N, CA, C, O and the ligand as a Tripos MOL2 file, in Angstrom:
@<TRIPOS>MOLECULE
protein
  321   319    81     0     0
PROTEIN
NO_CHARGES

@<TRIPOS>ATOM
      1 N         155.3720  116.5950  126.4100 N.3       1 MET1
      2 CA        154.3350  117.0810  127.4480 C.3       1 MET1
      3 C         153.1570  115.9780  127.1540 C.2       1 MET1
      4 O         152.6280  115.8510  126.0500 O.2       1 MET1
      5 N         152.8140  115.1650  128.3630 N.am      2 ALA2
      6 CA        151.8200  114.4040  128.2690 C.3       2 ALA2
      7 C         150.3460  115.0330  128.1000 C.2       2 ALA2
      8 O         150.0260  116.0300  128.7480 O.2       2 ALA2
      9 N         149.5060  114.4370  127.2450 N.am      3 ARG3
     10 CA        148.1950  115.0810  127.0020 C.3       3 ARG3
     11 C         147.2110  114.9820  128.1850 C.2       3 ARG3
     12 O         146.9960  113.8680  128.6630 O.2       3 ARG3
     13 N         146.6750  115.9370  128.6250 N.am      4 SER4
     14 CA        145.6190  115.6590  129.7660 C.3       4 SER4
     15 C         144.4570  115.1080  129.2520 C.2       4 SER4
     16 O         144.0000  115.5210  128.1860 O.2       4 SER4
     17 N         143.8430  114.0850  129.9860 N.am      5 LYS5
     18 CA        142.6150  113.4740  129.6440 C.3       5 LYS5
     19 C         141.7010  113.3020  130.9220 C.2       5 LYS5
     20 O         142.0960  113.2370  132.0860 O.2       5 LYS5
     21 N         140.4200  113.2440  130.4760 N.am      6 CYS6
     22 CA        139.3370  113.1250  131.6010 C.3       6 CYS6
     23 C         139.4100  111.8880  132.1180 C.2       6 CYS6
     24 O         139.5420  110.9260  131.3610 O.2       6 CYS6
     25 N         139.3410  111.7400  133.3950 N.am      7 PRO7
     26 CA        139.4300  110.5000  134.1950 C.3       7 PRO7
     27 C         138.2820  109.6700  133.8900 C.2       7 PRO7
     28 O         138.4040  108.4670  134.1200 O.2       7 PRO7
     29 N         137.1360  110.1160  133.3900 N.am      8 THR8
     30 CA        135.7750  109.4920  133.1970 C.3       8 THR8
     31 C         135.7470  109.0680  131.8420 C.2       8 THR8
     32 O         135.6320  107.8630  131.6200 O.2       8 THR8
     33 N         135.8410  109.9170  130.8500 N.am      9 CYS9
     34 CA        135.6090  109.5410  129.3380 C.3       9 CYS9
     35 C         136.8630  109.5280  128.5280 C.2       9 CYS9
     36 O         136.8270  109.1540  127.3560 O.2       9 CYS9
     37 N         138.0090  109.9330  129.1180 N.am     10 GLU10
     38 CA        139.3260  109.9040  128.3460 C.3      10 GLU10
     39 C         139.3670  111.0430  127.4030 C.2      10 GLU10
     40 O         140.3370  111.1240  126.6490 O.2      10 GLU10
     41 N         138.5050  111.8600  127.3610 N.am     11 TYR11
     42 CA        138.2540  113.0430  126.2650 C.3      11 TYR11
     43 C         139.5820  114.0270  126.8430 C.2      11 TYR11
     44 O         140.0240  114.0010  127.9920 O.2      11 TYR11
     45 N         140.0370  114.8280  125.7880 N.am     12 HIS12
     46 CA        141.2030  115.6570  126.1370 C.3      12 HIS12
     47 C         140.9530  117.0980  125.9130 C.2      12 HIS12
     48 O         141.8560  117.8330  125.5110 O.2      12 HIS12
     49 N         139.8000  117.5130  126.1520 N.am     13 GLU13
     50 CA        139.6210  119.0160  126.0190 C.3      13 GLU13
     51 C         138.8460  119.4690  127.2650 C.2      13 GLU13
     52 O         137.8920  118.8070  127.6740 O.2      13 GLU13
     53 N         139.2020  120.4550  127.7950 N.am     14 PHE14
     54 CA        138.6030  120.9480  128.9670 C.3      14 PHE14
     55 C         138.2670  122.6290  128.9360 C.2      14 PHE14
     56 O         138.9110  123.4520  128.2860 O.2      14 PHE14
     57 N         137.2360  122.8820  129.7030 N.am     15 GLU15
     58 CA        136.9130  124.3090  129.6000 C.3      15 GLU15
     59 C         136.7870  124.8720  131.1070 C.2      15 GLU15
     60 O         136.4350  124.1560  132.0450 O.2      15 GLU15
     61 N         137.0980  126.1710  131.2240 N.am     16 ALA16
     62 CA        137.0660  126.7090  132.4970 C.3      16 ALA16
     63 C         135.6320  127.4390  132.6470 C.2      16 ALA16
     64 O         135.1890  128.2290  131.8130 O.2      16 ALA16
     65 N         135.0170  127.0810  133.7590 N.am     17 VAL17
     66 CA        133.5910  127.5610  133.8520 C.3      17 VAL17
     67 C         133.6250  128.4810  135.1550 C.2      17 VAL17
     68 O         133.8170  128.0080  136.2750 O.2      17 VAL17
     69 N         133.4200  129.8480  134.9060 N.am     18 PRO18
     70 CA        133.3000  130.7040  136.1990 C.3      18 PRO18
     71 C         132.1710  130.3450  136.9700 C.2      18 PRO18
     72 O         131.0880  130.0580  136.4610 O.2      18 PRO18
     73 N         132.4310  130.3560  138.3910 N.am     19 VAL19
     74 CA        131.4050  129.9800  139.3590 C.3      19 VAL19
     75 C         131.2960  131.0060  140.2740 C.2      19 VAL19
     76 O         132.3680  131.5060  140.6170 O.2      19 VAL19
     77 N         130.1270  131.5260  140.8390 N.am     20 THR20
     78 CA        130.1000  132.3890  142.0120 C.3      20 THR20
     79 C         129.3590  131.8110  143.0070 C.2      20 THR20
     80 O         128.1970  131.4860  142.7640 O.2      20 THR20
     81 N         129.9050  131.6030  144.2360 N.am     21 THR21
     82 CA        129.0990  130.9070  145.2910 C.3      21 THR21
     83 C         128.2460  132.0490  146.0690 C.2      21 THR21
     84 O         128.4880  133.2530  145.9760 O.2      21 THR21
     85 N         127.3270  131.5430  146.7600 N.am     22 LYS22
     86 CA        126.3440  132.4000  147.5070 C.3      22 LYS22
     87 C         127.0110  133.3830  148.3130 C.2      22 LYS22
     88 O         126.4220  134.4290  148.5850 O.2      22 LYS22
     89 N         128.1370  133.1700  148.7110 N.am     23 THR23
     90 CA        128.8490  134.0620  149.6470 C.3      23 THR23
     91 C         129.6690  135.0980  148.7170 C.2      23 THR23
     92 O         130.3400  135.9560  149.2920 O.2      23 THR23
     93 N         129.6480  135.0610  147.4190 N.am     24 GLY24
     94 CA        130.1080  136.0490  146.6530 C.3      24 GLY24
     95 C         131.5310  135.6680  146.1700 C.2      24 GLY24
     96 O         132.1680  136.4740  145.4900 O.2      24 GLY24
     97 N         132.0270  134.5050  146.4920 N.am     25 GLN25
     98 CA        133.3940  134.0640  146.3280 C.3      25 GLN25
     99 C         133.5110  133.5400  144.7800 C.2      25 GLN25
    100 O         132.7410  132.6680  144.3780 O.2      25 GLN25
    101 N         134.3390  134.0150  144.0790 N.am     26 LYS26
    102 CA        134.4940  133.5690  142.6490 C.3      26 LYS26
    103 C         135.5990  132.6310  142.3910 C.2      26 LYS26
    104 O         136.6900  132.8050  142.9350 O.2      26 LYS26
    105 N         135.3860  131.6820  141.6210 N.am     27 PHE27
    106 CA        136.4350  130.8300  141.2120 C.3      27 PHE27
    107 C         136.0710  130.2030  139.8800 C.2      27 PHE27
    108 O         134.9900  130.4710  139.3570 O.2      27 PHE27
    109 N         136.8200  129.4910  139.3940 N.am     28 CYS28
    110 CA        136.6530  128.7110  138.1160 C.3      28 CYS28
    111 C         136.7980  127.2160  138.1460 C.2      28 CYS28
    112 O         137.6930  126.6990  138.8140 O.2      28 CYS28
    113 N         135.9710  126.5260  137.4650 N.am     29 LEU29
    114 CA        135.9970  125.0800  137.6360 C.3      29 LEU29
    115 C         136.4230  124.6910  136.2430 C.2      29 LEU29
    116 O         135.9720  125.1940  135.2140 O.2      29 LEU29
    117 N         137.4050  123.6730  136.3180 N.am     30 ILE30
    118 CA        138.0530  123.0760  134.9300 C.3      30 ILE30
    119 C         137.1990  121.7490  134.8320 C.2      30 ILE30
    120 O         137.2430  120.8820  135.7050 O.2      30 ILE30
    121 N         136.4870  121.6730  133.7950 N.am     31 GLN31
    122 CA        135.7860  120.5160  133.4780 C.3      31 GLN31
    123 C         135.8280  119.8660  132.1820 C.2      31 GLN31
    124 O         136.0790  120.5570  131.1950 O.2      31 GLN31
    125 N         135.6380  118.7680  132.0770 N.am     32 CYS32
    126 CA        135.7230  117.9640  130.6230 C.3      32 CYS32
    127 C         134.5540  118.5630  129.7160 C.2      32 CYS32
    128 O         133.3760  118.6700  130.0580 O.2      32 CYS32
    129 N         135.0770  118.9070  128.5690 N.am     33 VAL33
    130 CA        133.9310  119.4520  127.6070 C.3      33 VAL33
    131 C         133.0010  118.2990  127.2980 C.2      33 VAL33
    132 O         131.7970  118.5100  127.1550 O.2      33 VAL33
    133 N         133.4590  117.2280  127.2030 N.am     34 ALA34
    134 CA        132.5520  116.2340  126.6060 C.3      34 ALA34
    135 C         131.4780  115.6610  127.6640 C.2      34 ALA34
    136 O         130.3400  115.3920  127.2780 O.2      34 ALA34
    137 N         131.8700  115.4790  129.0210 N.am     35 CYS35
    138 CA        131.0280  114.9180  129.9090 C.3      35 CYS35
    139 C         130.9500  115.7350  131.2610 C.2      35 CYS35
    140 O         130.3450  115.2750  132.2290 O.2      35 CYS35
    141 N         131.4950  116.7940  131.2890 N.am     36 GLY36
    142 CA        131.4620  117.7760  132.4070 C.3      36 GLY36
    143 C         132.0200  117.3070  133.8190 C.2      36 GLY36
    144 O         131.7560  117.8380  134.8980 O.2      36 GLY36
    145 N         132.8560  116.1900  133.5990 N.am     37 THR37
    146 CA        133.5820  115.9010  134.9360 C.3      37 THR37
    147 C         134.4300  117.0250  135.4400 C.2      37 THR37
    148 O         135.2300  117.5440  134.6620 O.2      37 THR37
    149 N         134.3280  117.4400  136.6580 N.am     38 VAL38
    150 CA        135.2900  118.4960  137.0350 C.3      38 VAL38
    151 C         136.6770  117.8360  137.4860 C.2      38 VAL38
    152 O         136.7390  116.9010  138.2850 O.2      38 VAL38
    153 N         137.6390  118.3620  136.9530 N.am     39 VAL39
    154 CA        139.0790  117.9700  137.1850 C.3      39 VAL39
    155 C         139.8440  118.7580  137.8620 C.2      39 VAL39
    156 O         140.9570  118.3980  138.2440 O.2      39 VAL39
    157 N         139.2680  120.1260  138.1370 N.am     40 GLY40
    158 CA        140.3120  120.7240  139.1570 C.3      40 GLY40
    159 C         139.3170  122.3480  139.1650 C.2      40 GLY40
    160 O         138.2830  122.6180  138.5530 O.2      40 GLY40
    161 N         140.0490  123.0960  140.0080 N.am     41 ALA41
    162 CA        139.2810  124.3880  140.3520 C.3      41 ALA41
    163 C         140.2380  125.4000  140.5590 C.2      41 ALA41
    164 O         141.2170  125.1370  141.2570 O.2      41 ALA41
    165 N         140.0940  126.6090  140.0170 N.am     42 LEU42
    166 CA        141.0470  127.7690  140.3890 C.3      42 LEU42
    167 C         140.3290  128.7890  141.1500 C.2      42 LEU42
    168 O         139.1900  129.1120  140.8160 O.2      42 LEU42
    169 N         140.9040  129.3020  142.1240 N.am     43 ASP43
    170 CA        140.3230  130.6680  142.7800 C.3      43 ASP43
    171 C         140.6210  131.7890  141.9540 C.2      43 ASP43
    172 O         141.5210  131.6640  141.1240 O.2      43 ASP43
    173 N         139.9770  132.9090  142.0580 N.am     44 GLU44
    174 CA        140.1670  134.0540  141.2680 C.3      44 GLU44
    175 C         141.6070  134.5650  141.4470 C.2      44 GLU44
    176 O         142.2770  134.8890  140.4660 O.2      44 GLU44
    177 N         142.0040  134.6250  142.5060 N.am     45 VAL45
    178 CA        143.3020  135.2220  142.7590 C.3      45 VAL45
    179 C         144.3780  134.5150  141.8540 C.2      45 VAL45
    180 O         145.1890  135.1900  141.2190 O.2      45 VAL45
    181 N         144.3680  133.1790  141.8120 N.am     46 LYS46
    182 CA        145.2130  132.3850  141.1070 C.3      46 LYS46
    183 C         145.0560  132.7450  139.5720 C.2      46 LYS46
    184 O         146.0550  132.8140  138.8560 O.2      46 LYS46
    185 N         143.7880  132.9710  139.0860 N.am     47 ILE47
    186 CA        143.5310  133.2360  137.8680 C.3      47 ILE47
    187 C         144.2340  134.3960  137.3750 C.2      47 ILE47
    188 O         144.9490  134.4090  136.3730 O.2      47 ILE47
    189 N         143.9520  135.5110  138.2500 N.am     48 THR48
    190 CA        144.5130  136.8160  138.0080 C.3      48 THR48
    191 C         145.9800  136.7140  138.0730 C.2      48 THR48
    192 O         146.5590  137.4180  137.2450 O.2      48 THR48
    193 N         146.6670  136.0670  138.7920 N.am     49 ASN49
    194 CA        148.1030  135.8440  138.7160 C.3      49 ASN49
    195 C         148.5280  135.3440  137.5420 C.2      49 ASN49
    196 O         149.4670  135.8900  136.9620 O.2      49 ASN49
    197 N         147.9690  134.3520  137.0720 N.am     50 VAL50
    198 CA        148.2570  133.5190  135.8410 C.3      50 VAL50
    199 C         148.3020  134.5660  134.8100 C.2      50 VAL50
    200 O         149.3450  134.7030  134.1710 O.2      50 VAL50
    201 N         147.2230  135.3680  134.5610 N.am     51 ILE51
    202 CA        147.0090  136.3960  133.5880 C.3      51 ILE51
    203 C         148.1350  137.4640  133.6390 C.2      51 ILE51
    204 O         148.7170  137.8830  132.6390 O.2      51 ILE51
    205 N         148.3540  137.8220  134.7990 N.am     52 ARG52
    206 CA        149.2940  138.9610  135.2310 C.3      52 ARG52
    207 C         150.8580  138.3880  134.6130 C.2      52 ARG52
    208 O         151.5960  139.0850  133.9160 O.2      52 ARG52
    209 N         151.1050  137.2150  134.9690 N.am     53 ASN53
    210 CA        152.4250  136.5430  134.5410 C.3      53 ASN53
    211 C         152.4620  136.4190  133.1420 C.2      53 ASN53
    212 O         153.5560  136.5460  132.5920 O.2      53 ASN53
    213 N         151.3180  136.1610  132.3720 N.am     54 ALA54
    214 CA        151.4940  135.9800  131.0700 C.3      54 ALA54
    215 C         151.5580  137.2530  130.4880 C.2      54 ALA54
    216 O         152.2340  137.3200  129.4610 O.2      54 ALA54
    217 N         150.9550  138.4110  130.9390 N.am     55 GLU55
    218 CA        151.1430  139.7550  130.3350 C.3      55 GLU55
    219 C         152.5790  140.2060  130.4530 C.2      55 GLU55
    220 O         153.1400  140.8120  129.5400 O.2      55 GLU55
    221 N         153.1870  139.8850  131.6480 N.am     56 LYS56
    222 CA        154.5730  140.2100  131.8120 C.3      56 LYS56
    223 C         155.5600  139.7400  130.8200 C.2      56 LYS56
    224 O         156.4650  140.4190  130.3350 O.2      56 LYS56
    225 N         155.2550  138.3530  130.5430 N.am     57 LYS57
    226 CA        156.0460  137.6020  129.6490 C.3      57 LYS57
    227 C         155.9920  138.1840  128.1930 C.2      57 LYS57
    228 O         156.9760  138.3450  127.4710 O.2      57 LYS57
    229 N         154.6260  138.4880  127.8580 N.am     58 LEU58
    230 CA        154.3200  139.1080  126.6240 C.3      58 LEU58
    231 C         154.8710  140.3520  126.3900 C.2      58 LEU58
    232 O         155.3630  140.6330  125.2970 O.2      58 LEU58
    233 N         154.8310  141.1960  127.4050 N.am     59 SER59
    234 CA        155.4710  142.6860  127.2490 C.3      59 SER59
    235 C         156.9910  142.5690  127.1510 C.2      59 SER59
    236 O         157.6160  143.3800  126.4670 O.2      59 SER59
    237 N         157.5590  141.6610  127.7610 N.am     60 LYS60
    238 CA        159.0010  141.5070  127.7500 C.3      60 LYS60
    239 C         159.3160  140.9520  126.3120 C.2      60 LYS60
    240 O         160.2370  141.4920  125.6990 O.2      60 LYS60
    241 N         158.6350  139.9310  125.7310 N.am     61 PHE61
    242 CA        158.8070  139.5240  124.5090 C.3      61 PHE61
    243 C         158.7780  140.6030  123.3780 C.2      61 PHE61
    244 O         159.6570  140.6890  122.5210 O.2      61 PHE61
    245 N         157.6410  141.4490  123.4610 N.am     62 LEU62
    246 CA        157.5220  142.5760  122.6860 C.3      62 LEU62
    247 C         158.6580  143.6160  122.7090 C.2      62 LEU62
    248 O         159.0390  144.2070  121.6980 O.2      62 LEU62
    249 N         159.1820  143.7980  123.9750 N.am     63 GLU63
    250 CA        160.3340  144.6850  124.0640 C.3      63 GLU63
    251 C         161.3960  144.2120  123.3230 C.2      63 GLU63
    252 O         161.9250  144.9230  122.4690 O.2      63 GLU63
    253 N         161.8150  142.9420  123.5850 N.am     64 ASN64
    254 CA        162.9660  142.3090  122.9550 C.3      64 ASN64
    255 C         162.7770  142.4120  121.4040 C.2      64 ASN64
    256 O         163.7580  142.6580  120.7010 O.2      64 ASN64
    257 N         161.5340  142.2280  120.8530 N.am     65 LEU65
    258 CA        161.2780  142.1460  119.5200 C.3      65 LEU65
    259 C         161.5320  143.5480  119.0230 C.2      65 LEU65
    260 O         162.2840  143.7140  118.0630 O.2      65 LEU65
    261 N         160.9570  144.5450  119.6110 N.am     66 ASN66
    262 CA        161.1600  145.9340  119.1990 C.3      66 ASN66
    263 C         162.5600  146.4020  119.0550 C.2      66 ASN66
    264 O         162.8960  147.1670  118.1510 O.2      66 ASN66
    265 N         163.4400  145.8990  120.0240 N.am     67 ARG67
    266 CA        164.7460  146.1300  120.0130 C.3      67 ARG67
    267 C         165.4770  145.6070  118.8130 C.2      67 ARG67
    268 O         166.2860  146.2440  118.1390 O.2      67 ARG67
    269 N         165.0370  144.1860  118.6020 N.am     68 LYS68
    270 CA        165.7020  143.5830  117.3660 C.3      68 LYS68
    271 C         165.4060  144.3160  116.1520 C.2      68 LYS68
    272 O         166.3090  144.6040  115.3670 O.2      68 LYS68
    273 N         164.1700  144.6450  115.9440 N.am     69 VAL69
    274 CA        163.6540  145.3020  114.6950 C.3      69 VAL69
    275 C         164.2630  146.6750  114.5020 C.2      69 VAL69
    276 O         164.5200  147.1050  113.3770 O.2      69 VAL69
    277 N         164.5170  147.4370  115.7430 N.am     70 GLY70
    278 CA        165.2340  148.6270  115.8370 C.3      70 GLY70
    279 C         166.6470  148.5040  115.2030 C.2      70 GLY70
    280 O         167.0660  149.2850  114.3490 O.2      70 GLY70
    281 N         167.3650  147.4140  115.7200 N.am     71 ILE71
    282 CA        168.7350  147.0630  115.2420 C.3      71 ILE71
    283 C         168.8810  146.8350  113.8020 C.2      71 ILE71
    284 O         169.8520  147.2290  113.1580 O.2      71 ILE71
    285 N         167.7820  146.1190  113.2640 N.am     72 VAL72
    286 CA        167.7380  145.7510  111.8260 C.3      72 VAL72
    287 C         167.6970  147.0430  110.9340 C.2      72 VAL72
    288 O         168.4250  147.2360  109.9610 O.2      72 VAL72
    289 N         166.6980  147.9350  111.4320 N.am     73 CYS73
    290 CA        166.4540  149.1790  110.7970 C.3      73 CYS73
    291 C         167.6910  149.9690  110.5810 C.2      73 CYS73
    292 O         168.1150  150.3700  109.4970 O.2      73 CYS73
    293 N         168.2360  150.1480  111.8080 N.am     74 ASN74
    294 CA        169.5470  150.9570  111.7730 C.3      74 ASN74
    295 C         170.4760  150.5160  110.9480 C.2      74 ASN74
    296 O         171.1080  151.3500  110.3010 O.2      74 ASN74
    297 N         170.7760  149.0130  110.7830 N.am     75 ARG75
    298 CA        171.7200  148.5670  109.8430 C.3      75 ARG75
    299 C         171.3620  148.7930  108.4990 C.2      75 ARG75
    300 O         172.2680  149.0110  107.6940 O.2      75 ARG75
    301 N         170.1890  148.7780  108.1250 N.am     76 LYS76
    302 CA        169.6990  149.0520  106.8970 C.3      76 LYS76
    303 C         170.1420  150.4770  106.3270 C.2      76 LYS76
    304 O         170.6070  150.7640  105.2240 O.2      76 LYS76
    305 N         169.8570  151.2510  107.3980 N.am     77 ASN77
    306 CA        170.2320  152.7670  107.0030 C.3      77 ASN77
    307 C         171.7200  152.9450  106.8020 C.2      77 ASN77
    308 O         172.1780  153.6570  105.9090 O.2      77 ASN77
    309 N         172.5170  152.2140  107.7400 N.am     78 LEU78
    310 CA        173.9120  152.3000  107.4570 C.3      78 LEU78
    311 C         174.4680  151.8140  106.0690 C.2      78 LEU78
    312 O         175.3980  152.3540  105.4700 O.2      78 LEU78
    313 N         173.7560  150.7050  105.6460 N.am     79 ASP79
    314 CA        174.1480  150.1920  104.4360 C.3      79 ASP79
    315 C         173.8860  151.0240  103.1540 C.2      79 ASP79
    316 O         174.6460  150.9850  102.1870 O.2      79 ASP79
    317 N         172.7720  151.7720  103.2070 N.am     80 SER80
    318 CA        172.2850  152.5210  101.9360 C.3      80 SER80
    319 C         173.2840  153.9320  101.8600 C.2      80 SER80
    320 O         173.1390  154.7430  100.9450 O.2      80 SER80
    321 ZN        135.0320  113.4160  130.2180 Zn       81 ZN81
@<TRIPOS>BOND
     1     1     2 1
     2     2     3 1
     3     3     4 2
     4     3     5 am
     5     5     6 1
     6     6     7 1
     7     7     8 2
     8     7     9 am
     9     9    10 1
    10    10    11 1
    11    11    12 2
    12    11    13 am
    13    13    14 1
    14    14    15 1
    15    15    16 2
    16    15    17 am
    17    17    18 1
    18    18    19 1
    19    19    20 2
    20    19    21 am
    21    21    22 1
    22    22    23 1
    23    23    24 2
    24    23    25 am
    25    25    26 1
    26    26    27 1
    27    27    28 2
    28    27    29 am
    29    29    30 1
    30    30    31 1
    31    31    32 2
    32    31    33 am
    33    33    34 1
    34    34    35 1
    35    35    36 2
    36    35    37 am
    37    37    38 1
    38    38    39 1
    39    39    40 2
    40    39    41 am
    41    41    42 1
    42    42    43 1
    43    43    44 2
    44    43    45 am
    45    45    46 1
    46    46    47 1
    47    47    48 2
    48    47    49 am
    49    49    50 1
    50    50    51 1
    51    51    52 2
    52    51    53 am
    53    53    54 1
    54    54    55 1
    55    55    56 2
    56    55    57 am
    57    57    58 1
    58    58    59 1
    59    59    60 2
    60    59    61 am
    61    61    62 1
    62    62    63 1
    63    63    64 2
    64    63    65 am
    65    65    66 1
    66    66    67 1
    67    67    68 2
    68    67    69 am
    69    69    70 1
    70    70    71 1
    71    71    72 2
    72    71    73 am
    73    73    74 1
    74    74    75 1
    75    75    76 2
    76    75    77 am
    77    77    78 1
    78    78    79 1
    79    79    80 2
    80    79    81 am
    81    81    82 1
    82    82    83 1
    83    83    84 2
    84    83    85 am
    85    85    86 1
    86    86    87 1
    87    87    88 2
    88    87    89 am
    89    89    90 1
    90    90    91 1
    91    91    92 2
    92    91    93 am
    93    93    94 1
    94    94    95 1
    95    95    96 2
    96    95    97 am
    97    97    98 1
    98    98    99 1
    99    99   100 2
   100    99   101 am
   101   101   102 1
   102   102   103 1
   103   103   104 2
   104   103   105 am
   105   105   106 1
   106   106   107 1
   107   107   108 2
   108   107   109 am
   109   109   110 1
   110   110   111 1
   111   111   112 2
   112   111   113 am
   113   113   114 1
   114   114   115 1
   115   115   116 2
   116   115   117 am
   117   117   118 1
   118   118   119 1
   119   119   120 2
   120   119   121 am
   121   121   122 1
   122   122   123 1
   123   123   124 2
   124   123   125 am
   125   125   126 1
   126   126   127 1
   127   127   128 2
   128   127   129 am
   129   129   130 1
   130   130   131 1
   131   131   132 2
   132   131   133 am
   133   133   134 1
   134   134   135 1
   135   135   136 2
   136   135   137 am
   137   137   138 1
   138   138   139 1
   139   139   140 2
   140   139   141 am
   141   141   142 1
   142   142   143 1
   143   143   144 2
   144   143   145 am
   145   145   146 1
   146   146   147 1
   147   147   148 2
   148   147   149 am
   149   149   150 1
   150   150   151 1
   151   151   152 2
   152   151   153 am
   153   153   154 1
   154   154   155 1
   155   155   156 2
   156   155   157 am
   157   157   158 1
   158   158   159 1
   159   159   160 2
   160   159   161 am
   161   161   162 1
   162   162   163 1
   163   163   164 2
   164   163   165 am
   165   165   166 1
   166   166   167 1
   167   167   168 2
   168   167   169 am
   169   169   170 1
   170   170   171 1
   171   171   172 2
   172   171   173 am
   173   173   174 1
   174   174   175 1
   175   175   176 2
   176   175   177 am
   177   177   178 1
   178   178   179 1
   179   179   180 2
   180   179   181 am
   181   181   182 1
   182   182   183 1
   183   183   184 2
   184   183   185 am
   185   185   186 1
   186   186   187 1
   187   187   188 2
   188   187   189 am
   189   189   190 1
   190   190   191 1
   191   191   192 2
   192   191   193 am
   193   193   194 1
   194   194   195 1
   195   195   196 2
   196   195   197 am
   197   197   198 1
   198   198   199 1
   199   199   200 2
   200   199   201 am
   201   201   202 1
   202   202   203 1
   203   203   204 2
   204   203   205 am
   205   205   206 1
   206   206   207 1
   207   207   208 2
   208   207   209 am
   209   209   210 1
   210   210   211 1
   211   211   212 2
   212   211   213 am
   213   213   214 1
   214   214   215 1
   215   215   216 2
   216   215   217 am
   217   217   218 1
   218   218   219 1
   219   219   220 2
   220   219   221 am
   221   221   222 1
   222   222   223 1
   223   223   224 2
   224   223   225 am
   225   225   226 1
   226   226   227 1
   227   227   228 2
   228   227   229 am
   229   229   230 1
   230   230   231 1
   231   231   232 2
   232   231   233 am
   233   233   234 1
   234   234   235 1
   235   235   236 2
   236   235   237 am
   237   237   238 1
   238   238   239 1
   239   239   240 2
   240   239   241 am
   241   241   242 1
   242   242   243 1
   243   243   244 2
   244   243   245 am
   245   245   246 1
   246   246   247 1
   247   247   248 2
   248   247   249 am
   249   249   250 1
   250   250   251 1
   251   251   252 2
   252   251   253 am
   253   253   254 1
   254   254   255 1
   255   255   256 2
   256   255   257 am
   257   257   258 1
   258   258   259 1
   259   259   260 2
   260   259   261 am
   261   261   262 1
   262   262   263 1
   263   263   264 2
   264   263   265 am
   265   265   266 1
   266   266   267 1
   267   267   268 2
   268   267   269 am
   269   269   270 1
   270   270   271 1
   271   271   272 2
   272   271   273 am
   273   273   274 1
   274   274   275 1
   275   275   276 2
   276   275   277 am
   277   277   278 1
   278   278   279 1
   279   279   280 2
   280   279   281 am
   281   281   282 1
   282   282   283 1
   283   283   284 2
   284   283   285 am
   285   285   286 1
   286   286   287 1
   287   287   288 2
   288   287   289 am
   289   289   290 1
   290   290   291 1
   291   291   292 2
   292   291   293 am
   293   293   294 1
   294   294   295 1
   295   295   296 2
   296   295   297 am
   297   297   298 1
   298   298   299 1
   299   299   300 2
   300   299   301 am
   301   301   302 1
   302   302   303 1
   303   303   304 2
   304   303   305 am
   305   305   306 1
   306   306   307 1
   307   307   308 2
   308   307   309 am
   309   309   310 1
   310   310   311 1
   311   311   312 2
   312   311   313 am
   313   313   314 1
   314   314   315 1
   315   315   316 2
   316   315   317 am
   317   317   318 1
   318   318   319 1
   319   319   320 2
@<TRIPOS>SUBSTRUCTURE
     1 MET1         2 RESIDUE 1 A MET
     2 ALA2         6 RESIDUE 1 A ALA
     3 ARG3        10 RESIDUE 1 A ARG
     4 SER4        14 RESIDUE 1 A SER
     5 LYS5        18 RESIDUE 1 A LYS
     6 CYS6        22 RESIDUE 1 A CYS
     7 PRO7        26 RESIDUE 1 A PRO
     8 THR8        30 RESIDUE 1 A THR
     9 CYS9        34 RESIDUE 1 A CYS
    10 GLU10       38 RESIDUE 1 A GLU
    11 TYR11       42 RESIDUE 1 A TYR
    12 HIS12       46 RESIDUE 1 A HIS
    13 GLU13       50 RESIDUE 1 A GLU
    14 PHE14       54 RESIDUE 1 A PHE
    15 GLU15       58 RESIDUE 1 A GLU
    16 ALA16       62 RESIDUE 1 A ALA
    17 VAL17       66 RESIDUE 1 A VAL
    18 PRO18       70 RESIDUE 1 A PRO
    19 VAL19       74 RESIDUE 1 A VAL
    20 THR20       78 RESIDUE 1 A THR
    21 THR21       82 RESIDUE 1 A THR
    22 LYS22       86 RESIDUE 1 A LYS
    23 THR23       90 RESIDUE 1 A THR
    24 GLY24       94 RESIDUE 1 A GLY
    25 GLN25       98 RESIDUE 1 A GLN
    26 LYS26      102 RESIDUE 1 A LYS
    27 PHE27      106 RESIDUE 1 A PHE
    28 CYS28      110 RESIDUE 1 A CYS
    29 LEU29      114 RESIDUE 1 A LEU
    30 ILE30      118 RESIDUE 1 A ILE
    31 GLN31      122 RESIDUE 1 A GLN
    32 CYS32      126 RESIDUE 1 A CYS
    33 VAL33      130 RESIDUE 1 A VAL
    34 ALA34      134 RESIDUE 1 A ALA
    35 CYS35      138 RESIDUE 1 A CYS
    36 GLY36      142 RESIDUE 1 A GLY
    37 THR37      146 RESIDUE 1 A THR
    38 VAL38      150 RESIDUE 1 A VAL
    39 VAL39      154 RESIDUE 1 A VAL
    40 GLY40      158 RESIDUE 1 A GLY
    41 ALA41      162 RESIDUE 1 A ALA
    42 LEU42      166 RESIDUE 1 A LEU
    43 ASP43      170 RESIDUE 1 A ASP
    44 GLU44      174 RESIDUE 1 A GLU
    45 VAL45      178 RESIDUE 1 A VAL
    46 LYS46      182 RESIDUE 1 A LYS
    47 ILE47      186 RESIDUE 1 A ILE
    48 THR48      190 RESIDUE 1 A THR
    49 ASN49      194 RESIDUE 1 A ASN
    50 VAL50      198 RESIDUE 1 A VAL
    51 ILE51      202 RESIDUE 1 A ILE
    52 ARG52      206 RESIDUE 1 A ARG
    53 ASN53      210 RESIDUE 1 A ASN
    54 ALA54      214 RESIDUE 1 A ALA
    55 GLU55      218 RESIDUE 1 A GLU
    56 LYS56      222 RESIDUE 1 A LYS
    57 LYS57      226 RESIDUE 1 A LYS
    58 LEU58      230 RESIDUE 1 A LEU
    59 SER59      234 RESIDUE 1 A SER
    60 LYS60      238 RESIDUE 1 A LYS
    61 PHE61      242 RESIDUE 1 A PHE
    62 LEU62      246 RESIDUE 1 A LEU
    63 GLU63      250 RESIDUE 1 A GLU
    64 ASN64      254 RESIDUE 1 A ASN
    65 LEU65      258 RESIDUE 1 A LEU
    66 ASN66      262 RESIDUE 1 A ASN
    67 ARG67      266 RESIDUE 1 A ARG
    68 LYS68      270 RESIDUE 1 A LYS
    69 VAL69      274 RESIDUE 1 A VAL
    70 GLY70      278 RESIDUE 1 A GLY
    71 ILE71      282 RESIDUE 1 A ILE
    72 VAL72      286 RESIDUE 1 A VAL
    73 CYS73      290 RESIDUE 1 A CYS
    74 ASN74      294 RESIDUE 1 A ASN
    75 ARG75      298 RESIDUE 1 A ARG
    76 LYS76      302 RESIDUE 1 A LYS
    77 ASN77      306 RESIDUE 1 A ASN
    78 LEU78      310 RESIDUE 1 A LEU
    79 ASP79      314 RESIDUE 1 A ASP
    80 SER80      318 RESIDUE 1 A SER
    81 ZN81       321 GROUP 0 **** ****
């Protein structure tokens, strides 16, 4: 995967800055850590979706892991 870089200073670290407009709309600006050039924006709905998707993936992963650990434990019990 190509590394993201700032169009202004070519730095490659970015931060998400939460912003609330006068009308109360919340969103996040993605900006360069070094020079503050804004390279993108996310609205809050999208951020929530991203987090929700990540949570779903994580819980599925943990579920699989638990199942695997369970199988290993059962085998050990059978062996002894
Ligand atoms: Zn920059």
